C-alpha positions in Angstrom: 52.8 -28.5 8.4 53.1 -32.1 9.8 49.8 -33.9 9.7 49.3 -36.2 12.8 45.5 -36.2 13.1 43.5 -36.3 9.8 39.8 -36.1 9.4 38.3 -37.8 6.3 34.7 -36.8 5.5 33.4 -39.0 2.8 30.0 -38.6 1.1 28.1 -38.2 -2.0 27.9 -34.3 -1.5 24.9 -34.0 -3.9 25.0 -31.2 -2.9 27.2 -30.4 0.0 25.4 -28.3 2.6 25.9 -26.4 5.8 25.3 -29.5 7.9 28.3 -31.2 6.2 30.5 -28.1 6.8 29.5 -27.6 10.4 30.0 -31.3 11.2 33.6 -31.2 9.7 34.4 -28.0 11.6 33.0 -29.4 14.9 35.0 -32.6 14.5 38.2 -30.6 13.6 37.9 -28.7 16.9 36.6 -31.5 19.1 39.3 -34.0 18.0 42.1 -31.5 17.4 42.5 -32.4 13.7 45.2 -30.9 11.6 43.1 -31.1 8.5 39.8 -32.4 7.1 39.8 -33.8 3.7 36.4 -34.0 1.9 36.2 -37.1 -0.4 33.3 -37.0 -2.8 32.7 -40.6 -4.0 32.4 -41.6 -7.7 29.8 -44.3 -7.2 28.3 -45.1 -3.8 28.1 -48.8 -3.3 24.5 -48.3 -2.0 22.9 -46.1 -4.7 22.4 -46.6 -8.5 24.8 -44.5 -10.6 21.9 -42.7 -12.4 20.5 -41.5 -9.0 23.3 -39.0 -8.5 24.7 -35.9 -10.2 27.8 -35.9 -12.3 31.0 -36.5 -10.3 32.7 -33.4 -11.5 29.8 -31.2 -10.5 29.8 -32.8 -7.0 33.6 -32.2 -6.7 33.3 -28.6 -7.9 30.6 -27.6 -5.4 32.6 -29.2 -2.6 35.7 -27.2 -3.6 33.5 -24.0 -3.7 32.0 -24.8 -0.2 35.3 -25.5 1.5 37.6 -23.0 -0.1 37.3 -20.4 2.7 38.5 -22.7 5.4 42.3 -23.2 5.5 41.8 -26.5 7.3 39.6 -28.1 4.6 40.8 -29.7 1.4 39.0 -31.7 -1.2 40.4 -34.9 -2.7 39.6 -36.7 -6.1 40.9 -40.0 -4.7 37.6 -41.7 -5.2 36.6 -39.9 -8.3 39.8 -41.1 -9.9 39.2 -44.7 -8.9 36.9 -46.8 -11.2 34.0 -48.7 -9.8 32.1 -48.4 -6.5 33.8 -46.3 -3.8 34.7 -48.3 -0.7 35.8 -46.4 2.5 38.5 -49.0 3.3 40.3 -48.3 0.0 40.3 -44.5 0.8 41.5 -44.9 4.3 44.3 -47.2 3.2 45.2 -44.7 0.5 45.6 -41.9 3.0 47.5 -44.1 5.5 50.0 -44.9 2.7 50.3 -41.2 1.6 51.2 -40.2 5.2 53.4 -43.3 5.7 51.2 -44.6 8.4 52.3 -41.8 10.7 48.8 -40.4 10.9 45.7 -41.1 12.9 42.6 -41.1 10.7 39.2 -39.9 12.0 36.6 -41.0 9.6 33.6 -38.6 9.9 30.1 -39.4 8.6 26.5 -39.2 9.5 25.0 -41.5 12.1 22.4 -42.8 9.5 25.3 -44.2 7.5 26.8 -45.7 10.6 23.6 -47.7 11.3 24.5 -49.7 8.2 28.2 -50.0 9.0 28.1 -53.8 9.3 27.0 -54.0 5.6 30.1 -51.9 4.5 32.8 -53.6 2.5 35.4 -55.1 4.9 33.9 -53.1 7.8 35.6 -55.1 10.5 39.0 -54.4 9.0 38.1 -50.7 8.5 37.3 -50.1 12.2 40.8 -51.3 13.1 42.4 -48.7 10.7 40.7 -45.5 11.9 38.6 -43.8 14.5 34.9 -43.5 13.5 33.1 -40.2 14.3 29.4 -40.4 14.0 27.5 -37.1 13.6 24.0 -37.6 14.9 20.9 -36.0 13.4 17.4 -36.0 14.9 15.6 -39.3 14.7 18.5 -41.7 14.5 19.1 -44.1 17.3 22.7 -45.3 17.7 21.8 -47.9 20.3 20.8 -50.1 17.4 24.5 -50.3 16.4 26.3 -53.7 16.7 28.3 -53.8 19.9 31.5 -54.6 18.0 31.3 -51.3 16.3 29.9 -49.2 19.2 33.2 -49.1 21.2 35.1 -47.7 18.2 32.8 -44.8 17.6 32.9 -41.3 18.9 29.5 -39.6 18.7 28.9 -35.8 18.1 25.5 -34.2 18.3 25.0 -31.8 15.4 21.7 -29.8 15.3 22.4 -28.5 11.7 22.3 -32.1 10.4 18.5 -31.9 10.0 19.4 -30.3 6.7 19.6 -33.0 4.0 20.9 -33.1 0.4 17.7 -35.0 -0.5 15.5 -32.2 0.8 17.7 -29.6 -1.0 17.3 -31.5 -4.4 13.5 -31.7 -3.7 13.3 -27.9 -3.0 15.1 -27.1 -6.2 12.8 -29.4 -8.2 9.7 -27.7 -6.5 11.1 -24.1 -7.1 11.5 -23.5 -3.3 14.3 -21.5 -1.8 17.5 -23.2 -0.7 19.1 -20.1 0.6 21.1 -20.5 3.9 20.9 -24.3 3.7 24.2 -24.3 1.8 27.0 -21.8 0.9 26.0 -19.1 -1.5 28.6 -20.2 -4.1 27.1 -23.7 -4.1 23.6 -22.3 -4.5 24.8 -20.1 -7.5 26.5 -23.1 -9.1 23.4 -25.3 -8.8 21.2 -22.6 -10.5 23.8 -21.9 -13.1 24.2 -25.5 -14.2 20.5 -26.3 -13.8 21.1 -29.1 -11.3 18.2 -31.1 -9.8 15.6 -29.6 -12.0 14.7 -33.1 -13.4 15.2 -36.0 -11.2 
């Protein structure tokens, strides 16, 4: 199948949850994407490395969560690259892979976009792809710098009130996480004892 419109969903995915999956599916339909590739990052530029779970665990739960959707794939492109993960390097890598014959839609949460002007080479990045910002309750995109605003498509996603931070806290406190994420991911978290001590 020829890929002309490609979604890239970057994130820590610690863990991936239903808000991420719903956002990716909504973007796929709304922007007529041929495929959405989930890209777990090795080391987010804005977090300390010891604050996040092992990259392989985050990769595996993302594979488990996306395996039942034929339009979803998971890439190790950032996990295989040493050092901090920069979105611009990932976008350039996919443009090269598809010989620049693809339009890339970079999907992430609105909270991340509010800090886009602090991203590495952000002004170059916005020229290479179409940003898709998924809004969650409580985030005001009007605070965005005007130079970024015109390059962003906004999607309202009610399921984004789910957060990875809250899921980790619930596990730590012994609360239920059922229905916040796919069952396979929940089972993996308990089997590996993730988030018990953080």
